[in-house]
VOGU-3710 file (C-alpha; in Angstrom, 3 decimals, decimal comma):
1> meitvgtkap> 20,175/-264,824/120,548  19,640/-266,508/124,146  16,432/-269,138/123,884  15,084/-268,753/128,061  12,223/-270,836/129,617  9,093/-269,244/129,002  9,684/-267,269/125,381  8,192/-268,774/122,018  10,167/-270,635/120,079  11,911/-269,358/117,334
11> nftlrnsdka> 9,934/-270,929/114,476  11,551/-272,600/111,606  11,720/-274,460/108,260  14,478/-276,921/107,378  14,496/-279,863/105,565  14,877/-283,491/106,918  17,255/-286,824/105,569  14,240/-287,616/103,490  15,063/-284,459/101,654  10,937/-282,795/103,361
21> evslgdyqgk> 10,169/-279,463/104,358  9,686/-279,838/108,141  8,967/-276,603/110,211  8,416/-276,157/114,274  5,061/-274,878/113,428  3,783/-278,726/111,705  3,977/-279,248/115,407  1,327/-277,135/117,122  -0,005/-279,617/119,804  2,910/-281,458/120,977
31> nvvllffpla> 5,485/-281,150/122,870  9,174/-281,180/121,133  11,941/-281,889/122,692  14,948/-280,167/119,713  18,701/-281,313/119,816  20,942/-279,484/118,426  24,534/-281,682/117,747  27,524/-280,612/116,281  28,887/-283,592/113,759  27,038/-286,991/112,450
41> ftgvcttelc> 29,392/-289,404/112,950  31,676/-288,432/115,547  31,345/-290,235/119,321  29,687/-287,805/121,964  26,950/-286,862/119,136  26,005/-291,113/118,607  25,942/-291,786/121,689  23,879/-288,932/122,560  21,136/-289,615/119,742  21,294/-293,097/120,182
51> tmrddiatye> 20,329/-292,739/123,634  17,729/-290,667/122,712  16,987/-293,473/119,812  17,261/-296,573/122,890  14,655/-294,981/124,627  12,224/-293,312/122,768  9,398/-294,899/124,103  9,479/-293,222/127,363  9,653/-289,132/125,319  6,951/-291,133/122,453
61> gldaevlavs> 4,573/-291,717/126,583  5,357/-288,506/127,470  3,602/-287,156/124,245  6,656/-285,169/122,762  8,233/-285,340/119,291  12,090/-285,416/118,837  13,724/-283,555/116,431  17,193/-283,526/116,208  19,694/-280,536/114,043  22,626/-280,097/113,172
71> vdslftleqf> 24,794/-278,009/110,317  25,886/-281,677/108,867  24,467/-281,816/104,942  20,483/-283,401/104,293  22,881/-286,252/102,591  25,236/-286,602/105,650  22,171/-286,869/108,149  20,102/-289,224/105,732  23,326/-291,662/105,455  23,763/-291,254/109,354
81> kkaenynftl> 20,403/-291,319/110,380  20,722/-295,261/108,465  23,655/-296,087/109,998  22,106/-295,973/113,226  18,802/-297,031/113,416  17,165/-293,725/114,069  13,764/-293,205/114,545  13,463/-289,460/115,021  13,568/-286,719/112,385  17,334/-285,223/111,969
91> lsdfnkdvsr> 17,066/-281,282/110,352  19,575/-280,256/108,072  20,817/-276,439/109,591  23,194/-275,898/106,669  22,914/-272,541/106,215  23,324/-272,441/109,799  20,586/-269,998/110,656  18,085/-272,415/113,274  21,371/-272,959/114,835  21,636/-269,508/115,632
101> aygslyedfv> 18,489/-268,070/116,277  18,330/-270,959/119,342  21,959/-269,286/120,362  23,779/-272,361/119,562  26,635/-271,798/117,175  29,963/-272,478/117,176  31,548/-269,534/115,335  34,973/-271,262/115,720  34,910/-275,196/116,402  37,676/-277,044/116,862
111> ldmkgvskrs> 40,507/-278,080/114,009  39,421/-274,320/112,023  35,426/-275,541/111,459  33,394/-272,422/111,171  29,695/-272,841/112,211  28,924/-275,946/113,801  26,319/-276,165/115,884  26,472/-276,779/120,154  24,915/-279,006/122,053  21,751/-277,922/122,778
121> afvidkegmv> 18,187/-279,526/124,506  15,273/-277,947/124,957  12,188/-278,657/125,320  8,671/-276,719/123,074  5,905/-277,693/124,698  2,237/-277,619/122,522  1,942/-273,503/122,460  5,418/-273,223/120,534  6,708/-272,177/124,810  10,333/-272,863/125,428
131> qyaevlesag> 9,591/-275,031/129,106  13,079/-276,184/129,017  16,346/-274,859/127,585  20,254/-276,372/127,989  23,625/-274,930/125,486  26,443/-276,462/126,276  29,867/-275,077/125,598  31,370/-278,390/125,930  30,684/-280,572/122,777  32,065/-282,800/124,962
141> dlpnfdavka> 29,291/-283,194/127,332  26,049/-284,566/127,158  22,225/-282,864/127,672  20,934/-283,822/130,844  17,532/-286,091/130,216  16,643/-286,754/133,392  15,880/-283,022/133,159  14,519/-283,027/129,611  11,983/-285,661/130,900  10,937/-283,636/133,681
151> altkln> 10,499/-280,908/131,459  7,822/-283,271/129,772  6,592/-284,608/132,764  5,395/-281,415/133,810  3,694/-281,044/130,905  1,555/-283,888/131,172
//
């Protein structure tokens, strides 16, 4: 399923790296940057999330919460968050339902892996509507962070 600008973001509930349930609906009234990334502890994923970590003040200034989703286990994400000192929520989509709902799932990935999140970025406004959607086919590419910030700026 492809998620497009102007559509309602599919709600979901996943567990975070602290094992607590987190729902998109918990962020009603807040802007959300929802990122999907393939795999913890890999080069481009670490670069992407460290870029978000290092620029978190900008996103907070734009009244946005950052949620990052991968198919890694919540235990792996717990270690990844600690290792890189991430200052935003990491969510485990181990069963791949949310990645699939957002059109952000490789059925076949490198090294014969099946069902890995595609690198994607969505901006969801305070009413739960998608205001920016970018799903990358190449796992080696980074989201357009400038476009994400521009979408958030329009909301404020």
